[in-house]
Structures are given as C-alpha cells and as structure tokens.
DRENNUMAR-250584 format. One line per 10 residues: number of its first residue (from 1); for each residue x, y negated, z negated of N, C-alpha, C. Coordinates in nm, 2 decimals. Atoms other than C-alpha are relative to their C-alpha. Layout:
REM residues N
NUM> X/Y/Z/X/Y/Z/X/Y/Z; ...
***
This chain:
REM residues 324
1> -0.14/0.05/-0.01/8.31/-9.28/-12.80/0.00/-0.15/0.01; -0.02/0.15/-0.02/8.44/-9.64/-12.80/0.04/-0.03/0.14; -0.04/0.04/-0.14/8.47/-9.82/-12.47/-0.02/-0.15/0.01; 0.02/0.14/-0.03/8.50/-10.17/-12.34/-0.11/-0.01/0.10; 0.12/0.00/-0.08/8.16/-10.25/-12.19/-0.02/-0.15/0.05; 0.04/0.13/-0.05/8.08/-10.55/-11.96/-0.15/-0.01/0.01; 0.14/0.03/-0.01/7.73/-10.67/-12.02/-0.03/-0.13/0.07; 0.01/0.12/-0.08/7.80/-11.00/-11.85/0.14/-0.02/0.05; -0.13/0.03/-0.06/8.08/-11.15/-11.65/0.05/-0.14/-0.04; -0.05/0.13/0.04/8.31/-11.44/-11.74/0.15/0.01/-0.05
11> -0.13/0.01/0.06/8.62/-11.51/-11.95/0.03/0.13/-0.08; -0.04/-0.12/0.08/8.81/-11.26/-12.17/-0.10/0.02/-0.12; 0.09/-0.02/0.12/8.55/-11.32/-12.45/-0.12/0.09/0.04; 0.11/-0.09/-0.04/8.29/-11.11/-12.25/0.04/0.15/-0.02; -0.04/-0.14/0.02/8.50/-10.79/-12.31/-0.04/0.04/-0.14; 0.06/-0.05/0.12/8.31/-10.60/-12.58/0.03/0.14/-0.02; -0.02/-0.14/0.03/8.41/-10.28/-12.75/-0.13/0.05/-0.07; 0.13/-0.05/0.04/8.09/-10.07/-12.80/0.01/0.15/0.00; 0.02/-0.15/0.00/7.98/-9.71/-12.87/-0.09/0.04/0.11; 0.08/-0.05/-0.12/7.86/-9.53/-12.56/0.01/0.16/0.00
21> -0.01/-0.14/0.00/7.79/-9.16/-12.50/0.13/0.05/0.07; -0.11/-0.06/-0.06/8.08/-8.93/-12.41/-0.04/0.04/0.14; 0.03/-0.05/-0.14/8.10/-8.85/-12.03/0.00/0.16/0.00; 0.01/-0.14/-0.02/8.02/-8.49/-11.92/0.07/0.04/0.13; -0.07/-0.03/-0.12/8.27/-8.34/-11.67/-0.09/0.08/0.10; 0.07/-0.08/-0.10/8.12/-8.21/-11.34/0.08/0.13/0.03; -0.07/-0.13/-0.03/8.22/-7.87/-11.19/0.15/-0.01/0.04; -0.14/0.02/-0.04/8.54/-8.01/-11.04/0.08/-0.10/-0.08; -0.06/0.11/0.08/8.62/-8.26/-11.32/0.06/0.06/-0.13; -0.05/-0.03/0.14/8.82/-8.25/-11.64/-0.04/-0.12/-0.09
31> 0.02/0.11/0.10/8.74/-8.46/-11.95/0.13/-0.03/-0.07; -0.13/0.04/0.05/9.04/-8.65/-12.06/-0.02/-0.09/-0.13; 0.00/0.09/0.12/9.09/-8.80/-12.41/0.11/-0.10/0.03; -0.10/0.10/-0.04/9.26/-9.12/-12.32/0.09/-0.05/-0.11; -0.10/0.05/0.09/9.58/-9.21/-12.49/0.03/-0.15/0.02; -0.02/0.14/-0.04/9.63/-9.54/-12.31/-0.05/-0.03/0.14; 0.03/0.05/-0.14/9.53/-9.74/-12.01/0.09/-0.12/0.02; -0.08/0.11/-0.03/9.70/-10.04/-11.85/-0.07/-0.10/0.09; 0.07/0.10/-0.07/9.59/-10.37/-11.71/0.05/-0.02/0.15; -0.03/0.04/-0.14/9.57/-10.46/-11.34/-0.08/-0.12/0.04
41> 0.07/0.12/-0.04/9.47/-10.78/-11.16/-0.14/0.03/0.04; 0.14/-0.03/-0.04/9.16/-10.60/-11.03/-0.09/0.00/-0.13; 0.08/0.00/0.12/9.04/-10.57/-11.39/-0.04/-0.14/-0.04; 0.03/0.14/0.03/9.05/-10.95/-11.43/-0.11/-0.04/0.10; 0.10/0.04/-0.10/8.85/-10.99/-11.11/-0.13/0.07/-0.03; 0.12/-0.07/0.04/8.60/-10.73/-11.22/-0.07/-0.07/-0.12; 0.06/0.07/0.11/8.55/-10.91/-11.55/-0.07/-0.13/0.04; 0.06/0.13/-0.05/8.48/-11.23/-11.36/-0.12/0.02/0.10; 0.11/-0.03/-0.09/8.22/-11.05/-11.14/0.04/-0.01/0.14; -0.04/0.01/-0.13/8.43/-11.07/-10.83/0.06/0.12/0.07
51> -0.05/-0.12/-0.05/8.54/-10.71/-10.78/-0.07/0.12/-0.07; 0.07/-0.10/0.07/8.27/-10.46/-10.88/0.06/0.13/0.00; -0.05/-0.14/0.01/8.36/-10.12/-11.00/-0.10/0.10/0.05; 0.09/-0.10/-0.05/8.19/-9.79/-10.91/-0.13/0.00/-0.08; 0.12/-0.01/0.08/7.83/-9.73/-11.02/0.02/0.09/-0.12; -0.01/-0.08/0.12/7.81/-9.60/-11.38/-0.11/-0.05/-0.09; 0.11/0.04/0.10/7.56/-9.61/-11.67/0.04/-0.13/-0.07; -0.05/0.12/0.07/7.78/-9.87/-11.85/0.12/-0.05/0.09; -0.11/0.05/-0.08/8.02/-10.10/-11.66/0.12/-0.01/-0.09; -0.12/-0.01/0.08/8.35/-10.00/-11.81/0.12/-0.02/0.09
61> -0.12/0.02/-0.09/8.67/-10.14/-11.64/0.11/0.10/-0.03; -0.11/-0.09/0.02/9.00/-9.97/-11.62/0.03/0.09/0.11; -0.02/-0.08/-0.13/9.17/-9.81/-11.32/0.12/0.10/-0.02; -0.10/-0.10/0.02/9.45/-9.60/-11.47/0.00/0.05/-0.15; 0.00/-0.06/0.13/9.51/-9.38/-11.77/0.10/0.11/-0.02; -0.08/-0.13/0.04/9.72/-9.12/-11.95/-0.08/0.06/-0.12; 0.07/-0.06/0.11/9.59/-8.87/-12.20/0.01/0.15/0.01; -0.01/-0.15/0.01/9.52/-8.50/-12.27/-0.14/0.06/0.04; 0.12/-0.07/-0.04/9.26/-8.26/-12.12/-0.07/0.06/-0.12; 0.07/-0.05/0.12/8.99/-8.18/-12.38/-0.12/0.09/0.05
71> 0.11/-0.09/-0.05/8.73/-8.00/-12.15/0.01/0.00/0.15; -0.01/-0.01/-0.15/8.69/-7.89/-11.79/-0.12/0.06/0.05; 0.11/-0.06/-0.07/8.43/-7.80/-11.54/0.03/0.14/0.04; -0.01/-0.15/-0.03/8.36/-7.44/-11.43/0.09/0.03/0.12; -0.08/-0.02/-0.12/8.55/-7.48/-11.10/0.14/-0.05/-0.01; -0.13/0.06/0.02/8.86/-7.65/-11.24/0.10/0.11/-0.01; -0.11/-0.10/0.00/9.18/-7.45/-11.18/0.14/-0.06/-0.03; -0.13/0.07/0.01/9.46/-7.71/-11.21/0.04/-0.02/-0.14; -0.03/0.05/0.13/9.44/-7.79/-11.58/-0.06/0.09/-0.11; 0.06/-0.07/0.12/9.39/-7.63/-11.92/-0.01/-0.10/-0.11
81> 0.01/0.09/0.12/9.29/-7.79/-12.25/0.13/-0.02/-0.06; -0.13/0.04/0.06/9.58/-7.98/-12.40/0.10/-0.05/0.09; -0.10/0.05/-0.10/9.76/-8.06/-12.08/0.01/-0.15/0.00; -0.02/0.15/-0.02/9.91/-8.42/-12.06/-0.01/-0.04/0.14; 0.02/0.04/-0.14/9.79/-8.60/-11.75/-0.01/-0.15/0.01; 0.01/0.14/-0.03/9.78/-8.94/-11.59/-0.07/-0.01/0.14; 0.06/0.01/-0.13/9.60/-9.08/-11.29/-0.07/-0.14/0.02; 0.08/0.12/-0.04/9.41/-9.36/-11.10/-0.15/0.04/0.01; 0.15/-0.02/-0.02/9.03/-9.39/-11.12/-0.06/-0.13/0.05; 0.07/0.12/-0.04/8.78/-9.64/-10.98/-0.04/-0.09/-0.11
91> 0.04/0.08/0.11/8.68/-9.76/-11.32/-0.02/0.10/-0.12; 0.04/-0.08/0.11/8.60/-9.64/-11.67/0.12/0.04/-0.09; -0.11/-0.04/0.08/8.95/-9.61/-11.82/0.02/-0.07/-0.13; -0.01/0.07/0.12/8.90/-9.86/-12.09/-0.10/0.07/-0.10; 0.09/-0.09/0.09/8.74/-9.58/-12.30/0.08/0.11/-0.06; -0.07/-0.11/0.07/8.83/-9.31/-12.54/0.00/0.13/0.08; 0.00/-0.12/-0.08/8.73/-9.04/-12.29/-0.05/-0.04/0.14; 0.04/0.02/-0.14/8.68/-9.02/-11.91/0.00/0.13/0.07; 0.01/-0.12/-0.09/8.57/-8.75/-11.66/0.06/-0.04/0.13; -0.07/0.03/-0.12/8.80/-8.73/-11.36/0.01/0.13/0.08
101> -0.03/-0.12/-0.09/8.83/-8.50/-11.05/0.14/0.05/-0.03; -0.13/-0.07/0.04/9.10/-8.25/-11.13/0.12/-0.04/0.09; -0.11/0.03/-0.09/9.30/-8.34/-10.82/0.04/-0.15/0.01; -0.04/0.14/0.01/9.31/-8.71/-10.89/0.10/-0.02/-0.12; -0.09/0.01/0.11/9.53/-8.64/-11.19/0.13/0.07/0.03; -0.13/-0.07/-0.01/9.90/-8.54/-11.21/0.05/0.01/-0.14; -0.06/-0.02/0.13/10.10/-8.42/-11.50/0.09/-0.12/-0.03; -0.09/0.11/0.04/10.30/-8.68/-11.70/0.14/0.05/0.01; -0.14/-0.05/0.00/10.68/-8.67/-11.66/0.04/0.04/-0.14; -0.05/-0.04/0.13/10.85/-8.49/-11.94/0.09/-0.10/-0.07
111> -0.09/0.10/0.05/11.09/-8.78/-11.98/-0.08/-0.13/-0.05; 0.07/0.12/0.03/10.81/-9.04/-12.04/-0.11/0.04/-0.11; 0.10/-0.01/0.11/10.60/-9.08/-12.36/-0.14/0.00/0.06; 0.14/-0.01/-0.05/10.23/-9.00/-12.31/-0.06/-0.14/0.01; 0.06/0.14/-0.01/10.12/-9.36/-12.39/0.07/-0.08/0.11; -0.07/0.08/-0.10/10.39/-9.51/-12.17/-0.04/0.05/0.14; 0.03/-0.05/-0.13/10.28/-9.29/-11.88/-0.12/-0.07/0.06; 0.11/0.08/-0.05/9.97/-9.51/-11.85/0.04/-0.11/0.09; -0.05/0.11/-0.08/10.19/-9.77/-11.70/0.05/0.04/0.14; -0.05/-0.05/-0.13/10.28/-9.55/-11.40/-0.10/0.01/0.11
121> 0.07/-0.04/-0.12/9.99/-9.44/-11.18/-0.04/-0.12/0.10; 0.05/0.10/-0.10/9.84/-9.76/-11.03/0.11/-0.07/0.07; -0.11/0.08/-0.07/10.16/-9.96/-10.96/0.10/0.09/0.08; -0.10/-0.08/-0.07/10.39/-9.68/-10.86/-0.07/0.07/0.13; 0.07/-0.06/-0.11/10.13/-9.51/-10.63/-0.02/-0.12/0.10; 0.02/0.12/-0.09/10.04/-9.86/-10.48/0.13/-0.04/0.07; -0.12/0.05/-0.06/10.40/-9.96/-10.42/0.06/0.11/0.09; -0.05/-0.11/-0.09/10.50/-9.62/-10.28/-0.08/0.01/0.13; 0.09/-0.01/-0.11/10.20/-9.60/-10.06/0.02/-0.11/0.10; -0.01/0.11/-0.08/10.25/-9.95/-9.93/0.14/0.00/0.07
131> -0.14/0.01/-0.05/10.63/-9.94/-9.88/0.04/0.11/0.09; -0.05/-0.12/-0.07/10.69/-9.59/-9.77/-0.10/0.07/0.09; 0.10/-0.07/-0.08/10.37/-9.42/-9.65/-0.05/-0.09/0.12; 0.06/0.08/-0.10/10.23/-9.72/-9.46/0.11/-0.09/0.06; -0.10/0.09/-0.06/10.53/-9.95/-9.42/0.12/0.07/0.06; -0.11/-0.07/-0.06/10.78/-9.68/-9.32/0.14/-0.03/-0.05; -0.13/0.03/0.05/11.06/-9.79/-9.55/0.08/0.12/-0.02; -0.09/-0.11/0.02/11.35/-9.56/-9.54/0.14/-0.05/-0.03; -0.13/0.03/0.03/11.72/-9.55/-9.62/0.06/-0.09/0.11; -0.06/0.09/-0.10/11.91/-9.84/-9.45/-0.08/-0.11/0.04
141> 0.09/0.11/-0.03/11.61/-10.06/-9.41/-0.01/-0.10/-0.11; 0.01/0.11/0.10/11.52/-10.38/-9.59/-0.15/-0.03/-0.03; 0.13/0.03/0.04/11.21/-10.46/-9.79/0.00/-0.14/-0.07; 0.02/0.13/0.07/11.08/-10.80/-9.91/-0.13/0.02/-0.09; 0.11/-0.03/0.10/10.86/-10.77/-10.23/-0.03/-0.13/-0.07; 0.04/0.12/0.08/10.67/-11.07/-10.36/-0.05/0.04/-0.14; 0.04/-0.02/0.14/10.59/-11.11/-10.73/0.08/0.12/-0.05; -0.09/-0.11/0.04/10.89/-10.89/-10.81/0.00/0.04/-0.14; 0.00/-0.04/0.14/10.84/-10.90/-11.18/-0.14/0.05/-0.04; 0.13/-0.05/0.03/10.47/-10.79/-11.16/0.01/0.15/-0.02
151> 0.00/-0.15/0.01/10.37/-10.43/-11.23/0.03/0.07/0.13; -0.03/-0.05/-0.13/10.37/-10.35/-10.86/0.14/-0.03/0.04; -0.13/0.04/-0.04/10.68/-10.55/-10.80/0.11/0.08/-0.07; -0.11/-0.08/0.07/10.89/-10.37/-11.07/0.00/0.14/0.05; 0.01/-0.13/-0.06/10.77/-10.04/-10.93/0.06/0.00/0.14; -0.05/0.00/-0.13/10.85/-10.14/-10.58/0.15/-0.02/0.01; -0.15/0.02/0.00/11.21/-10.25/-10.66/0.06/0.14/-0.02; -0.06/-0.14/0.03/11.28/-9.90/-10.81/-0.02/0.09/0.12; 0.03/-0.10/-0.11/11.11/-9.71/-10.52/0.09/-0.04/0.12; -0.08/0.04/-0.11/11.30/-9.91/-10.26/0.15/0.05/-0.02
161> -0.14/-0.04/0.03/11.63/-9.84/-10.44/0.01/0.15/0.01; -0.01/-0.15/0.00/11.54/-9.47/-10.48/0.00/0.06/0.14; -0.01/-0.05/-0.14/11.49/-9.43/-10.10/0.12/-0.05/0.08; -0.13/0.04/-0.06/11.82/-9.60/-10.03/-0.02/-0.13/0.09; 0.03/0.12/-0.08/11.67/-9.93/-9.89/0.06/-0.12/-0.08; -0.03/0.13/0.06/11.78/-10.29/-9.96/-0.13/-0.06/-0.04; 0.13/0.07/0.04/11.52/-10.49/-10.16/0.03/-0.14/-0.04; 0.00/0.14/0.03/11.47/-10.86/-10.17/-0.13/-0.03/-0.06; 0.12/0.03/0.07/11.22/-11.00/-10.41/-0.01/-0.15/-0.02; 0.02/0.14/0.05/11.06/-11.34/-10.50/-0.06/0.01/-0.14
171> 0.05/0.00/0.14/10.99/-11.43/-10.86/0.02/-0.15/-0.05; -0.01/0.13/0.06/10.96/-11.74/-11.08/0.13/-0.01/-0.07; -0.13/0.02/0.06/11.26/-11.89/-11.26/0.04/0.09/-0.11; -0.03/-0.08/0.12/11.23/-11.70/-11.58/0.00/0.15/0.02; 0.01/-0.14/-0.02/11.19/-11.36/-11.41/0.10/0.06/0.10; -0.09/-0.05/-0.11/11.46/-11.34/-11.14/0.11/0.09/-0.06; -0.11/-0.09/0.07/11.72/-11.19/-11.39/-0.06/0.14/-0.02; 0.06/-0.13/0.03/11.48/-10.91/-11.48/-0.01/0.08/0.13; 0.00/-0.07/-0.13/11.44/-10.83/-11.11/0.13/0.05/0.04; -0.13/-0.04/-0.03/11.81/-10.82/-11.06/0.04/0.12/-0.09
181> -0.04/-0.11/0.09/11.85/-10.59/-11.36/-0.07/0.13/0.04; 0.07/-0.12/-0.05/11.60/-10.35/-11.21/0.06/0.06/0.13; -0.07/-0.05/-0.12/11.81/-10.33/-10.89/-0.02/-0.08/0.12; 0.02/0.09/-0.12/11.70/-10.61/-10.66/0.13/-0.04/0.06; -0.13/0.05/-0.06/11.98/-10.69/-10.41/0.00/-0.15/0.01; 0.01/0.14/0.00/11.85/-11.04/-10.39/-0.13/-0.04/-0.06; 0.12/0.05/0.07/11.61/-11.22/-10.62/-0.01/-0.15/0.03; 0.02/0.14/-0.04/11.48/-11.55/-10.49/-0.10/-0.07/-0.09; 0.09/0.08/0.08/11.34/-11.81/-10.72/-0.09/-0.08/0.09; 0.08/0.07/-0.10/11.04/-11.92/-10.52/-0.03/-0.15/-0.04
191> 0.03/0.14/0.04/11.00/-12.24/-10.72/0.12/-0.10/0.04; -0.12/0.08/-0.03/11.35/-12.36/-10.61/0.05/0.02/0.14; -0.06/-0.04/-0.12/11.44/-12.18/-10.29/-0.11/0.04/0.10; 0.09/-0.05/-0.11/11.28/-12.10/-9.95/0.04/0.14/0.03; -0.03/-0.14/-0.01/11.25/-11.73/-9.94/0.03/0.04/0.15; -0.03/-0.04/-0.14/11.25/-11.72/-9.55/0.15/-0.03/0.03; -0.14/0.04/-0.02/11.58/-11.90/-9.54/0.10/0.10/-0.07; -0.08/-0.10/0.07/11.73/-11.67/-9.80/0.00/0.14/0.06; 0.01/-0.13/-0.07/11.61/-11.36/-9.62/0.08/0.00/0.12; -0.08/0.00/-0.13/11.76/-11.47/-9.29/0.15/-0.01/-0.03
201> -0.15/0.01/0.04/12.09/-11.56/-9.47/0.05/0.14/-0.04; -0.04/-0.13/0.06/12.10/-11.22/-9.65/0.01/0.11/0.11; 0.01/-0.10/-0.10/12.01/-11.02/-9.34/0.07/-0.04/0.13; -0.07/0.05/-0.12/12.23/-11.22/-9.10/-0.09/-0.03/0.11; 0.09/0.04/-0.11/11.93/-11.34/-8.91/-0.10/0.11/0.04; 0.08/-0.11/-0.05/11.77/-11.00/-8.86/-0.14/0.00/-0.05; 0.13/-0.01/0.07/11.49/-11.02/-9.11/-0.02/0.13/-0.07; 0.03/-0.12/0.08/11.32/-10.75/-9.32/-0.09/0.09/0.08; 0.07/-0.10/-0.07/11.16/-10.43/-9.21/-0.15/0.01/-0.05; 0.13/-0.02/0.07/10.87/-10.42/-9.46/-0.02/-0.11/-0.10
211> 0.03/0.09/0.10/10.70/-10.69/-9.66/-0.12/0.05/-0.08; 0.11/-0.04/0.09/10.49/-10.60/-9.96/-0.05/-0.13/-0.07; 0.05/0.13/0.04/10.27/-10.90/-10.04/-0.13/0.01/-0.08; 0.12/0.01/0.08/10.02/-10.96/-10.32/-0.05/-0.14/-0.01; 0.03/0.14/0.02/10.01/-11.33/-10.28/-0.11/-0.05/0.10; 0.09/0.05/-0.10/9.84/-11.41/-9.95/0.01/-0.15/0.03; -0.01/0.14/-0.03/9.75/-11.76/-9.84/0.11/-0.04/0.10; -0.10/0.05/-0.09/10.03/-11.95/-9.67/0.12/0.09/0.01; -0.11/-0.10/-0.01/10.27/-11.66/-9.74/0.00/0.08/0.13; 0.01/-0.08/-0.12/10.14/-11.48/-9.43/0.08/-0.05/0.11
221> -0.08/0.05/-0.11/10.29/-11.71/-9.18/0.15/0.01/-0.03; -0.14/-0.01/0.04/10.62/-11.72/-9.38/0.05/0.14/0.00; -0.03/-0.14/0.00/10.62/-11.34/-9.41/0.04/0.04/0.15; -0.03/-0.03/-0.14/10.60/-11.32/-9.03/0.13/-0.06/0.05; -0.13/0.07/-0.04/10.89/-11.56/-8.99/0.12/0.08/-0.06; -0.11/-0.08/0.06/11.10/-11.34/-9.23/0.01/0.14/0.05; 0.00/-0.14/-0.04/11.01/-11.02/-9.05/0.09/0.03/0.12; -0.08/-0.05/-0.12/11.24/-10.82/-8.82/-0.09/0.05/0.11; 0.07/-0.06/-0.11/11.14/-10.70/-8.48/-0.05/0.14/-0.03; 0.05/-0.13/0.03/10.91/-10.40/-8.52/-0.03/0.02/-0.15
231> 0.03/-0.01/0.14/10.85/-10.48/-8.89/-0.15/0.01/-0.03; 0.13/-0.01/0.05/10.54/-10.44/-9.10/-0.03/-0.08/-0.12; 0.04/0.07/0.12/10.36/-10.66/-9.35/-0.12/0.08/-0.06; 0.11/-0.07/0.07/10.15/-10.47/-9.60/-0.06/-0.09/-0.11; 0.06/0.09/0.09/9.90/-10.69/-9.78/-0.08/0.08/-0.10; 0.07/-0.08/0.10/9.79/-10.54/-10.11/-0.07/-0.09/-0.10; 0.07/0.09/0.09/9.65/-10.85/-10.28/0.00/-0.14/0.05; 0.01/0.14/-0.04/9.56/-11.21/-10.25/-0.01/-0.09/-0.12; 0.00/0.07/0.13/9.65/-11.37/-10.58/-0.01/-0.15/0.02; 0.00/0.15/-0.02/9.70/-11.72/-10.42/-0.13/-0.04/0.07
241> 0.11/0.04/-0.08/9.43/-11.74/-10.15/-0.03/0.11/0.10; 0.05/-0.11/-0.10/9.22/-11.49/-9.95/-0.01/-0.05/0.14; 0.01/0.06/-0.14/9.21/-11.73/-9.65/0.15/-0.04/0.04; -0.14/0.02/-0.05/9.52/-11.76/-9.43/-0.01/-0.03/0.15; -0.02/0.02/-0.14/9.62/-11.90/-9.09/0.14/0.03/0.03; -0.14/-0.03/-0.04/9.93/-11.79/-8.90/0.00/-0.01/0.15; -0.02/0.01/-0.14/10.07/-11.83/-8.55/-0.01/0.14/0.07; 0.03/-0.14/-0.06/9.92/-11.52/-8.37/0.11/0.03/0.11; -0.09/-0.02/-0.11/10.16/-11.57/-8.08/0.14/0.05/-0.06; -0.13/-0.04/0.06/10.46/-11.51/-8.32/0.00/0.15/-0.03
251> 0.02/-0.14/0.03/10.32/-11.16/-8.39/0.05/0.09/0.12; -0.02/-0.09/-0.12/10.36/-11.04/-8.03/0.15/0.03/0.03; -0.14/-0.04/-0.03/10.74/-11.07/-7.96/0.06/0.08/-0.11; -0.06/-0.08/0.10/10.81/-10.92/-8.29/-0.06/0.14/-0.01; 0.06/-0.13/0.00/10.59/-10.62/-8.22/-0.03/0.04/-0.14; 0.02/-0.02/0.15/10.48/-10.65/-8.58/-0.13/0.06/-0.03; 0.12/-0.05/0.04/10.21/-10.48/-8.77/-0.04/-0.07/-0.13; 0.06/0.06/0.12/9.98/-10.64/-9.04/-0.10/0.10/-0.05; 0.08/-0.11/0.06/9.82/-10.38/-9.27/-0.06/-0.06/-0.13; 0.07/0.03/0.13/9.56/-10.46/-9.54/-0.04/0.13/-0.07
261> 0.02/-0.13/0.06/9.52/-10.19/-9.80/-0.04/-0.02/-0.15; 0.03/-0.01/0.14/9.36/-10.11/-10.14/-0.02/0.15/-0.03; 0.02/-0.14/0.04/9.33/-9.78/-10.33/-0.14/0.02/-0.05; 0.12/-0.02/0.07/9.01/-9.84/-10.52/-0.12/0.05/0.08; 0.12/-0.02/-0.08/8.76/-9.83/-10.24/0.02/0.12/0.10; -0.02/-0.11/-0.09/8.91/-9.53/-10.05/-0.09/0.12/-0.04; 0.08/-0.12/0.04/8.70/-9.21/-10.03/0.09/0.09/-0.09; -0.07/-0.08/0.09/8.79/-8.96/-10.29/0.10/0.10/0.06; -0.10/-0.09/-0.07/8.95/-8.73/-10.03/0.13/-0.07/0.02; -0.12/0.08/-0.02/9.20/-9.00/-9.95/0.08/-0.02/-0.13
271> -0.07/0.02/0.13/9.27/-9.07/-10.31/0.07/0.12/-0.05; -0.07/-0.12/0.04/9.34/-8.71/-10.38/0.12/0.03/0.09; -0.12/-0.02/-0.09/9.57/-8.68/-10.07/0.12/-0.08/-0.04; -0.11/0.09/0.04/9.77/-8.98/-10.18/0.06/0.04/-0.14; -0.05/-0.04/0.13/9.79/-8.86/-10.54/0.08/0.13/0.00; -0.07/-0.13/-0.01/9.90/-8.51/-10.45/0.13/-0.02/0.07; -0.13/0.03/-0.06/10.17/-8.64/-10.21/0.09/-0.07/-0.09; -0.08/0.07/0.10/10.29/-8.87/-10.48/0.05/0.10/-0.10; -0.05/-0.11/0.10/10.31/-8.57/-10.72/0.12/0.07/0.06; -0.11/-0.08/-0.06/10.53/-8.38/-10.48/0.12/-0.08/0.03
281> -0.11/0.08/-0.05/10.75/-8.66/-10.35/0.06/-0.10/-0.09; -0.05/0.11/0.09/10.78/-8.92/-10.62/0.01/0.04/-0.15; 0.00/-0.03/0.14/10.70/-8.77/-10.96/0.13/0.05/-0.05; -0.13/-0.05/0.05/11.03/-8.58/-10.99/0.10/-0.11/-0.02; -0.10/0.10/0.01/11.22/-8.91/-10.96/-0.01/-0.07/-0.14; 0.00/0.05/0.13/11.10/-9.01/-11.31/0.09/0.09/-0.09; -0.09/-0.08/0.08/11.27/-8.71/-11.47/0.14/0.00/0.04; -0.14/0.01/-0.05/11.58/-8.76/-11.26/0.06/-0.13/-0.05; -0.05/0.13/0.05/11.61/-9.12/-11.41/-0.01/-0.11/0.11; 0.00/0.10/-0.11/11.56/-9.29/-11.07/-0.11/-0.10/-0.02
291> 0.12/0.09/0.03/11.22/-9.44/-11.18/-0.03/0.00/-0.14; 0.05/0.01/0.14/11.08/-9.56/-11.51/-0.10/-0.11/-0.01; 0.10/0.11/0.02/10.77/-9.75/-11.62/0.07/-0.12/-0.07; -0.04/0.12/0.06/10.84/-10.11/-11.71/-0.11/-0.06/-0.08; 0.11/0.04/0.09/10.63/-10.22/-12.01/0.03/-0.13/-0.06; -0.01/0.14/0.05/10.59/-10.58/-12.10/-0.05/-0.01/-0.14; 0.07/0.02/0.13/10.36/-10.55/-12.40/-0.10/0.11/-0.02; 0.10/-0.10/0.04/10.12/-10.33/-12.59/-0.11/-0.06/-0.09; 0.11/0.05/0.07/9.78/-10.40/-12.73/-0.09/0.12/-0.04; 0.11/-0.10/0.03/9.52/-10.19/-12.92/-0.13/-0.04/0.07
301> 0.12/0.02/-0.08/9.18/-10.15/-12.76/-0.08/-0.12/-0.06; 0.08/0.10/0.06/9.02/-10.39/-13.01/0.05/-0.14/0.04; -0.05/0.13/-0.05/9.25/-10.67/-12.87/0.01/-0.01/0.15; 0.00/0.00/-0.15/9.16/-10.61/-12.51/-0.01/-0.15/0.06; 0.01/0.14/-0.05/9.06/-10.98/-12.47/0.14/-0.07/0.00; -0.13/0.06/0.01/9.41/-11.09/-12.59/0.09/0.05/0.11; -0.08/-0.06/-0.10/9.56/-10.85/-12.34/-0.03/-0.07/0.14; 0.04/0.07/-0.12/9.36/-11.01/-12.06/0.06/-0.14/0.01; -0.06/0.14/0.00/9.47/-11.36/-12.17/0.15/0.00/0.03; -0.15/-0.01/-0.02/9.83/-11.25/-12.17/0.03/0.02/0.15
311> -0.02/-0.01/-0.14/9.80/-11.13/-11.81/-0.03/-0.13/0.08; 0.04/0.13/-0.07/9.62/-11.45/-11.70/0.11/-0.11/-0.02; -0.10/0.10/0.02/9.91/-11.65/-11.85/0.12/0.02/0.10; -0.10/-0.03/-0.10/10.13/-11.49/-11.58/0.15/0.00/-0.06; -0.14/0.00/0.06/10.43/-11.45/-11.82/0.05/0.15/-0.01; -0.04/-0.14/0.02/10.44/-11.07/-11.82/0.10/0.05/0.10; -0.10/-0.07/-0.09/10.73/-10.87/-11.67/-0.03/0.15/-0.01; 0.05/-0.13/0.00/10.59/-10.53/-11.58/-0.14/0.02/-0.06; 0.13/-0.04/0.03/10.29/-10.36/-11.73/-0.05/-0.04/-0.14; 0.06/0.03/0.13/10.05/-10.45/-12.02/-0.08/0.13/-0.03
321> 0.06/-0.12/0.04/9.95/-10.13/-12.19/-0.10/-0.02/-0.11; 0.10/0.01/0.10/9.64/-10.09/-12.40/-0.02/0.14/-0.06; 0.00/-0.13/0.06/9.65/-9.80/-12.65/-0.14/0.03/-0.06; 0.13/-0.04/0.06/9.34/-9.61/-12.75/0.02/0.07/-0.13
***
C-alpha cells in the first residue's frame, strides 16, 4: 500500500509517499481501506520530531480517517466487510489501509459523504470531550472558544449551539465572519479587541463557564480573568507557548478548575469509552442537521507536503482533508 512515511524530521519536504506492507488486523481489529484523512496540528509537530506517534514498523502520521472495512479479526462483532466507518487513531492514517480496534470506530453519518467524514472524528470528539464531558457545558451556560475558525473551533461552535449554550470565540480579522456564520454569539477579533473586556461586556460582568483554549502562553491569565465563579479552563493545545505564568491567588476565589487534556496518549480503554459515548450522544446530531464538518480544502495524498504548508500558513477555516 501507499503511505506517507517519515524517515527523518523537519519541514514539509520530509513527507515522502512510499510503498509499505499492508497491515494485518489483530483479533479485535478491522482493516480499513482509507478513503480520506485530515490534518491536525499534532501532525505538524510529529513531522518536526516534537510529538512522537505510537511505535510502528514505519513512522506514518495521521490521527483520523474515514473509509470502508475490508477485513476483520476473528473476534470482531461490530462490523462487516463494506461498512463505512470513521475514527481517531494514534497514528498511521496517512495510508491506504490501517488496522484499528473495532470499538475505536463509529459508523459515518448517512448525511455526510464518506470522504468528508474524515473531517469529523478528531475535532468533534476533542471539542465535545473538552466542552461537555470535562467542562460541564450545558444549556444556558457560556463558553469561550479560542481559535474559533480552526478545526476544533468550528466544531466547538456547533456543539455549544447544539447543547443550548452561548458561545463566544476569538479569531483573526479575516475569520470572524465565518465564526458568526457558524453560530457564534460573539466573535472577537483578537488582533483589534481585548477578548476579556468583550467577554465581560457580553456577559454583564459574570464571565464564561467554560474556556476551550488551544493557544496557551499569556492566554492563561487572561482566561482566568474572563472566567465566571466556578468555571473551568480546558487546555487542549499550546499553539503559542507551552510556558505560562498566572496569578495563582486569582484561581481561589473563583473556585476555578484548570484541566489539561489530550486524546492521543490516553489508554485504549479510555479512547474506546469516549468514542462510544460520542457515538451515542453526538453522532445523531449530524443527521439531524445540527452538526456538519467544515472543510477548508482538499488535497490528494501525493500533495501532502502542500497540505502541511497550507496549515502552517494559518489561513484555513475548518479542516484540511487529504484524499486517498
């Protein structure tokens, strides 16, 4: 099969398409013929050697996929050959085939094209897990989502709206309109406005209940300032800076929580639990029309380096899909 193999780390030019052996599914795994994968910031870090993937014979990036089942292990009961599926994996999705535990996959929504479904798993599970499962976002509460036009941001806007919450986002000048179109109640241009001041104005001084932050750095102290009493900050990335200082004393009177989270490094049992809860509680919202993948652009596998360059330019709104 063809796959993107990393034999060294560096810029997009190190992404090489090569022939490698097909994977063989284990007893609880299915073999998926990949229709498409999609880019994530973690892929860029892995390419640079800063976020290693799981051990495998060949280092193949890629953390999400959609496709069809073409083979299955002897203990598999959830899927049959030909079923359309999608899911999150630790790595290996930049390939024509991949072996995945049967319960890490879910069926693709009937309303979403099989290729487009590759833009769903990573960002929608991440946003839902952060906002709802860990952040406690419910109807009537307020969320602040940074990088609102990113893949996670566009998913988070829709999820917040679907649960009946108010959603405030930050985005750059050229992206605020897209965030409003997706349903953001307030889109703050972070290049021109102070998001803390706009949050306090919009909430009449109360603040937000949940912050979903992928930025880090000096945003931490400002997130705490924007937080309501009893609120939660969920840190899912550090695009700006992994180091941060903040006034610890301000955390106490707000009785606030600061949660750090990633999906990739969780034990498989936790990944399965999150995936299956997502299947039950969130997946139906795609067919109802409440949720939809937001796709910025599409690339063939042979142009994977250009896809990475496009993400690094930070101009995308939503997901960058790579078709196999």
